[in-house]
C-alpha positions, -999 to 999 in steps of 0.1 A, spaced: -691 -49 -267 -690 -46 -304 -721 -51 -326 -711 -84 -341 -704 -99 -307 -737 -87 -293 -757 -100 -322 -740 -134 -319 -747 -136 -282 -783 -125 -287 -786 -151 -315 -773 -178 -290 -801 -169 -266 -830 -162 -289 -825 -179 -322 -853 -203 -316 -877 -173 -314 -868 -161 -349 -883 -171 -382 -863 -196 -403 -855 -168 -428 -843 -144 -400 -821 -172 -386 -806 -179 -421 -799 -143 -428 -782 -138 -395 -762 -169 -399 -750 -161 -434 -740 -125 -424 -726 -128 -388 -715 -165 -387 -704 -172 -421 -692 -136 -429 -710 -135 -462 -717 -101 -479 -750 -86 -486 -745 -94 -523 -735 -130 -517 -765 -136 -495 -788 -119 -520 -775 -140 -549 -778 -173 -528 -813 -166 -516 -825 -149 -548 -835 -116 -534 -821 -80 -537 -793 -66 -516 -818 -41 -502 -841 -70 -491 -813 -87 -473 -803 -55 -455 -839 -49 -444 -843 -85 -434 -810 -83 -413 -822 -51 -397 -856 -67 -387 -839 -98 -374 -816 -77 -352 -845 -57 -341 -863 -89 -331 -834 -101 -312 -832 -67 -292 -869 -68 -286 -867 -103 -270 -837 -91 -250 -858 -61 -239 -885 -85 -227 -865 -113 -212 -830 -98 -204 -812 -132 -207 -780 -116 -222 -779 -89 -196 -783 -116 -167 -757 -137 -184 -731 -109 -185 -739 -99 -149 -733 -135 -138 -700 -136 -157 -688 -104 -140 -698 -117 -106 -681 -150 -112 -649 -132 -123 -649 -112 -90 -654 -143 -70 -624 -159 -88 -603 -128 -83 -611 -126 -46 -605 -162 -38 -573 -166 -59 -543 -176 -39 -564 -186 -10 -564 -221 5 -597 -230 -14 -590 -209 -45 -586 -237 -70 -618 -254 -56 -638 -222 -58 -625 -215 -93 -636 -249 -106 -671 -246 -90 -676 -211 -105 -664 -223 -139 -689 -252 -136 -717 -227 -128 -708 -206 -159 -709 -236 -181 -746 -241 -172 -754 -210 -194 
């Protein structure tokens, strides 16, 4: 998984545990695709401060993941769901099983 995808997934799980500033930096950089310079100008801080803030925010996300493991469990559930769908595809209850598994995945 690439870095941007991982950060976005971690953000989805742990954003409420970040500070407002950390959330803003991550959103500008990863969601809105702003450059460090654009973020720095918008917020009124240096590019270096933006870089350091992003680094700390990403570290905070990784620390929460290390403590709680929500992303890891989510990815493992998705992998198991894909196996269930693959094993039941073409069988008499395949469509029903697929629909139920998709419903389970949507709970995440």
